[in-house]
Each structure stands twice: as structure tokens, then as C-alpha cells.
C-alpha positions in Angstrom: 41.0 174.9 183.6 44.4 175.0 181.9 45.4 178.5 180.8 46.1 179.0 177.2 49.4 180.9 176.6 48.1 182.7 173.5 45.0 184.5 172.5 42.5 182.1 170.8 40.0 183.6 168.4 37.3 181.6 166.7 38.4 180.5 163.3 42.2 180.4 164.1 43.9 177.0 164.2 44.1 175.3 167.6 47.3 173.6 166.7 50.2 175.8 167.9 52.5 174.3 165.3 50.5 176.2 162.7 51.3 179.6 164.2 54.5 181.6 163.5 57.4 179.4 164.5 60.1 182.1 164.9 60.3 185.6 166.3 60.4 188.7 164.2 62.2 190.6 166.9 64.1 189.9 170.1 62.4 189.9 173.5 60.9 193.2 174.2 60.5 194.1 170.6 64.1 195.1 170.0 65.6 194.7 166.4 67.9 191.9 165.8 71.5 193.0 165.5 73.1 192.4 162.1 76.8 192.7 161.3 76.4 191.6 157.6 73.1 192.2 155.9 73.9 189.5 153.3 73.3 187.0 156.2 70.0 188.7 157.3 67.8 186.5 155.3 65.1 185.4 157.8 62.0 187.5 157.8 62.1 190.1 160.5 63.4 193.5 161.7 67.1 194.2 162.1 69.5 197.0 163.1 72.8 197.4 161.3 75.4 199.9 162.5 77.6 202.0 160.3 80.4 199.3 160.6 78.1 196.5 159.3 78.9 194.9 155.9 76.8 195.3 152.8 74.8 198.2 154.0 73.6 200.9 151.5 76.2 203.5 152.5 79.2 202.6 154.8 79.3 204.6 158.0 75.6 205.1 158.3 73.2 203.1 160.5 70.0 201.4 159.3 66.8 199.8 160.4 66.2 196.9 158.0 62.9 195.2 157.2 63.4 191.7 155.6 60.7 189.9 153.7 61.2 186.3 152.7 59.2 184.3 150.1 60.2 180.7 150.1 59.0 178.9 147.0 59.2 175.3 145.9 62.1 176.0 143.6 63.1 179.7 144.2 63.5 181.8 147.3 63.1 185.6 147.0 64.3 187.9 149.7 63.6 191.7 149.9 65.4 194.1 152.2 64.2 197.6 152.8 66.7 199.8 154.8 65.7 202.9 156.6 68.7 205.3 157.2 68.5 206.3 160.9 71.3 208.8 161.0 69.8 211.7 159.1 67.1 214.2 159.8 65.3 213.0 156.7 64.9 209.2 156.5 66.4 207.9 153.3 65.1 204.5 152.2 66.9 201.9 150.1 65.9 198.4 148.8 67.5 195.4 147.2 66.5 191.9 146.2 68.1 188.4 146.4 66.9 185.4 144.5 68.3 181.9 144.6 67.7 181.8 140.8 70.5 184.4 140.3 72.5 183.6 143.4 73.6 187.2 144.1 72.2 190.3 145.8 71.1 193.2 143.6 72.6 196.6 144.2 70.9 198.9 146.7 68.5 201.3 145.1 67.5 204.6 146.8 63.8 205.3 147.0 63.4 209.0 146.1 61.9 211.4 148.5 58.9 213.4 147.4 61.1 216.5 146.9 63.3 214.4 144.6 60.5 213.0 142.4 60.1 214.6 139.0 56.5 215.5 138.6 56.4 215.4 134.8 58.0 213.0 132.3 60.7 214.7 130.3 61.7 211.5 128.5 59.9 208.4 127.3 60.4 205.2 129.3 63.3 204.3 127.0 65.1 207.5 127.7 64.4 208.9 124.2 63.0 212.4 123.7 59.2 212.7 123.6 57.9 213.0 120.0 55.3 215.6 119.1 53.5 215.8 115.7 52.3 219.2 114.4 52.9 221.1 117.7 52.5 224.8 118.1 55.9 225.8 119.6 54.3 228.9 121.1 52.3 226.7 123.4 55.3 224.6 124.7 56.0 226.5 127.9 56.8 223.6 130.2 60.3 222.3 130.7 61.1 219.3 128.6 63.0 217.8 125.6 61.0 217.0 122.5 61.4 215.9 118.9 58.9 217.8 116.8 57.7 217.2 113.3 55.7 219.6 111.1 55.8 222.2 113.9 54.4 225.7 113.6 55.8 229.0 114.9 59.4 227.7 114.7 62.3 229.3 112.8 61.2 227.7 109.5 59.3 230.6 108.0 61.9 233.3 108.8 65.1 231.3 108.1 63.9 228.7 105.5 64.7 225.7 107.6 62.9 222.4 108.3 60.0 222.2 110.7 61.4 219.0 112.1 64.0 219.0 114.8 64.9 218.8 118.5 63.4 221.3 120.9 64.7 222.1 124.4 62.3 224.1 126.7 63.8 225.7 129.8 61.6 227.4 132.4 63.0 229.6 135.3 61.6 228.9 138.7 60.8 232.4 139.7 57.8 234.7 140.3 58.7 236.3 136.9 58.5 233.2 134.8 60.8 233.1 131.8 60.8 230.5 129.1 63.6 229.8 126.7 63.4 227.5 123.7 66.3 226.1 121.7 65.5 224.5 118.3 68.0 222.3 116.5 67.2 221.2 113.0 67.5 217.5 112.4 69.1 217.6 109.0 71.8 220.3 109.3 72.1 220.9 113.1 71.5 224.6 112.7 70.6 226.0 116.2 68.0 228.7 116.9 66.9 230.3 120.2 64.2 232.6 121.6 62.8 233.8 125.0 59.4 234.6 126.4 59.6 236.7 129.6 56.7 239.1 129.2 54.1 236.7 127.7 55.4 237.5 124.2 58.0 235.5 122.3 61.0 237.3 120.9 62.1 236.6 117.3 64.1 233.5 116.6 67.8 234.1 116.4 70.4 231.7 114.9 73.4 230.9 117.1 76.7 231.8 115.5 78.7 229.1 113.8 82.4 228.7 114.7 83.5 229.7 111.2 81.9 231.1 108.1 84.0 229.2 105.6 82.6 225.8 106.5 79.1 227.0 105.9 79.3 228.4 102.4 76.7 227.2 99.9 76.7 227.7 96.2 74.3 230.2 94.7 72.2 228.7 91.9 72.9 230.9 88.9 70.2 231.7 86.4 69.6 233.6 83.2 72.7 232.4 81.5 75.1 233.4 84.3 78.1 231.2 85.0 80.9 231.3 87.5 84.1 233.0 86.5 86.7 230.2 86.3 89.5 232.4 87.6 87.9 232.7 91.1 88.3 229.0 91.7 84.8 228.4 93.1 81.1 229.2 92.4 79.5 232.3 93.8 78.5 231.3 97.4 76.7 232.6 100.5 77.1 231.9 104.2 75.9 233.3 107.5 77.4 233.7 110.9 74.9 234.8 113.5 72.9 237.6 111.8 75.6 238.5 109.3 75.3 237.1 105.7 78.4 236.8 103.5 78.5 236.6 99.7 81.7 235.8 97.7 82.6 234.9 94.2 82.8 236.2 90.6 80.5 235.6 87.6 80.6 236.2 83.9 77.9 236.8 81.4 76.8 239.0 78.5 75.1 241.2 81.0 72.2 243.5 80.5 71.1 245.9 83.2 68.4 244.6 85.5 69.3 241.0 85.0 68.8 238.7 88.0 71.6 236.2 88.3 70.2 234.2 91.3 68.3 234.2 94.6 69.3 233.9 98.2 67.0 231.5 100.2 64.8 232.6 103.1 66.8 233.2 106.2 69.6 234.8 104.2 67.7 237.8 102.7 68.0 241.4 103.8 65.1 243.0 105.6 65.6 246.0 103.3 67.1 246.3 99.8 70.9 245.9 100.1 73.0 247.8 97.5 76.8 247.6 96.9 79.4 248.6 94.3 82.1 246.3 93.0 84.9 246.8 90.4 85.0 244.4 87.5 88.2 242.7 86.4 88.9 243.3 82.7 91.9 242.6 80.5 92.2 246.2 79.2 93.4 249.3 81.0 89.9 250.5 81.4 88.1 249.7 84.6 84.4 249.0 85.0 82.3 249.7 88.2 79.2 247.7 88.7 76.2 248.5 91.0 74.4 245.5 92.5 71.3 245.1 94.7 69.8 242.3 96.7 66.1 242.5 97.2 64.1 241.4 100.2 62.9 238.4 98.2 66.6 237.3 97.7 67.0 238.4 94.1 70.6 239.4 93.2 70.4 242.0 90.4 72.9 244.0 88.3 71.5 247.5 88.5 74.1 249.5 86.6 77.6 249.7 85.2 80.1 252.6 84.6 83.1 252.5 82.4 83.8 249.8 79.8 80.8 247.8 78.6 80.8 244.4 80.1 82.0 241.5 78.0 81.3 237.8 78.5 85.0 237.3 79.5 84.9 239.9 82.2 84.7 238.9 85.9 81.9 240.5 87.8 82.7 240.5 91.5 80.1 239.7 94.2 82.0 240.2 97.4 79.7 241.8 100.1 78.0 241.2 103.4 75.0 242.6 105.3 73.0 242.1 108.6 69.6 240.5 108.7 
């Protein structure tokens, strides 16, 4: 009986022409040698030294697995390269299609230690959007855009609840969480830390200058700006220091409130200050002002000449919040 040179199993084709018609490896199972991976297009296993062309990284050697899908109109080739010169095997892949006519660039397959376990961004690379989040509960590293958030700097500083939130977590047995909140409309930046299970108060980061942040005070009760000062009474803040500047005029009566500072610019305790008033006569008037915790700016008292509507009442002062 004639000996069959290959193993026959019931159900396999008896025609040898229907079996694999080329070798995947050399005799003895060795990899085919490749000096240019662009030419290694037949399905099989290859070895490319560090001097070969079109390898992932020049100077390193690779074991390469090639898969070939020959279609009626398009041929696709996939190469997977295993770096054999490192203690940890790095893997790369690339694809060639006759439709495009060129090889794609090599792409590194990340190791498990290199894979990020949680999504920081959406698939488009934009920050994740959260609606009505409690910022106290966001203690995992990430970048978010929040709307209608709670426990942000809005209550204390009178800013919007919408903005960008960066959450940074220290990899340590003593976990520390830092949050940075940037308002979407004015780019004011606030930060706080949680390192004992309790959040610190929000603090606003200092601006580069105070002059670029001055805002007009809305004057009430018949108060107007003194034209000689050249600008309306204004307020600004650098870090935790609030600044007020300007001069006003009015037919003042004691106890009159001339305007309010918004939340985030108000003193934690009543702030009192004394200013001299500019008058056109030799007599000088001294005025005593106060700023309440609700932001009310009030004329508490005068000494000297009675104030006239043409007099300039100075408002230059500053205080910590």
C-alpha cells in the first residue's frame, strides 16, 4: 500500500492541491529572514534584524507575523512585530491595502502598565461633560466641564456654577485630592485641596494685575461719580485682597448706602475706613465709611464742613477677605 506523505483525517480534502501551497516557515520551523518588511507580504513568520528596512524602530530586532487577505479587488496585509531585544516585549502593528497603495505607520500596542484604566476624555478628545454634579464627590483624576454644579466657588465668590474642573489625585498612602475650577465666562480660577477627608475653602488664584480687573460699582440713592476723578468708583480683587477706588458726589445724609459689592468681594467682618473729602474752600471734611458683610457701602459720619453736592467723597481703600 502506498504511504501517504501527510496525515489524512476523515472530512479533509483528498486532493493535495487544496492544502496549503506554501510554507509559513523555513525547514525546521525557523523564521524567514527579512531585510525589508515592505517586501514581506506573504503570510508567514519572519525575523528582521536591527539593520532591516521599514522596521518599527531602527536598530532593534523583531519577530514579525504577517497576515494576508487576498480579495477579488483589494488585498489587505497586516504585520505584527514583536520586539525581541528588550526584557519586556513591545508589540507594533501596521496595515497595507492595495486600495491605498501605501503602508500605514507603525502603531505601538500599549503594555498593561501603559493602559489608562479610566477615560479622562471623550472619544473626540473633548472634556467629559457633567450636569448638576456635586464637586465634593469628584475625587478621581480627570478633566470635566460641569454645568449647574454644587459645592463649587459660586456661593462664596458669586461666580457661575458652569466651568472647567481639573481633578488631580496623588498616588500615595495618604491620598490627597486637588481641584482647580475655571469659570467658563470670565476665566477666573479657583482651587482647593482635600487631604484629610475634608475640603478646604475655595481660594481664588491671584491675577497678574489689579488694574485690568476693575469693575464699576453700581451707584444708588442718587449717588453719582465725581467727574474730576476720571472714572466711576470701581472694585477689583487680587488673590484675597479687595481694592476700591474712585470718588463720588451727592447731597449726602448720614447712613446713606451708595452701592453694594457683589458676593466674593465682601468682607467677612465690617470694614471701616476714613477718607478726606476734596472741597473748594479752606475747610477740610473727614468722612467715615463702612462696608458691611452684605456688601453695602455706607457713609457713617462726617467731621468738618458739611458736605455739598459739589464735593468729592473719596473711596480709596482695600481689605482682605
